[in-house]
N, C-alpha and C positions, 0 to 999 in steps of 0.2 A: 384564758387559762381553764384546764379542765380540774375537776376536783381532786382526783388522784395527783395531779400536779402541784396543787395548793397544799395537800398534805405534805407531800415530801419537801418542797420549798419550807413549809411551817418547821418542819422536823429538822430542817437545816439551820433553822433560826432566822428566818426571813420574816421582817415584822410585820409587812403587809399581809404575807400570807397567814401569819399567826391571827392576825386582826379579822381577816377573811373568814378564817376558820372557826373563830369564836364567834363571829356573826351568824354563821350558819347554824351554829349550835344554840345561840341564845335567841334567835327568831326576831331580832331587833334590828332594823337599818343601821348601820355605821355608829352603834355604840362604842365599841371597845376601841381605844387608843394605845397602841402597844408600842414599847421603846426598850431596848437592851443597853445598858451601860455597864462595863466591868462585870460581866457575868449575872446580871441583876434584870430579871424581866419586870418590868412594870406594866401593869394594866389599869388604865384609866378609863371610867365610863363615863361619856359625856352625852347628854340627850335632855330634851325638854321633860321626857316621861321616862325615866329610868325606873324599872321596877325595882322593890326592895332589895336591898343586899343580900338577905338570907335565902332569895328566891335565887339570885344568879351565882352567888359564891361557890355552891356546890357544883354547879355546871361548869364554871371556869376552872376549877380545881380538876375535876374528872378530866376536861380536854387538854389541859396542860399537862396532867401526868400521862396521858395517852400519847401525847407528842414525843415523850421522853428525850427533851432538849438536853443533849449532853453538855453544851456549852453554858447551860445556864446552872448558877449555883443557888440563887435565892430568886424568890418572886415577891414582887412589893405591889400592895394594893394601893393604886392611886386615889386622889381625892376625886368625887364625882362631883360634876359641874351642872347646876340645875338652872 
C-alpha cells in the first residue's frame, strides 16, 4: 500500500489506514490502536515506552483534523497501557 493510498483510505475512515497514518506521524512503531463505533473515533496508545501525552496529543489532533473524517462526530482518547 502506498502512502497516498493510505491517506485516501484513512480519509474514508479505514481504521487500519488511520493507525498507519498516525504511526508515520508519531514516529513510534505500532503505538496507536484505532477503532470507530457510532461515529466516535477512539485512539488508544499502547506500548512499553509511550511518550508523555502532552507530546503526542497535539500531533494526533493535527493529523485527525487533516484527515477531515466526515463520518466521525467525536474523538475519544483511550486509556494508555504500559
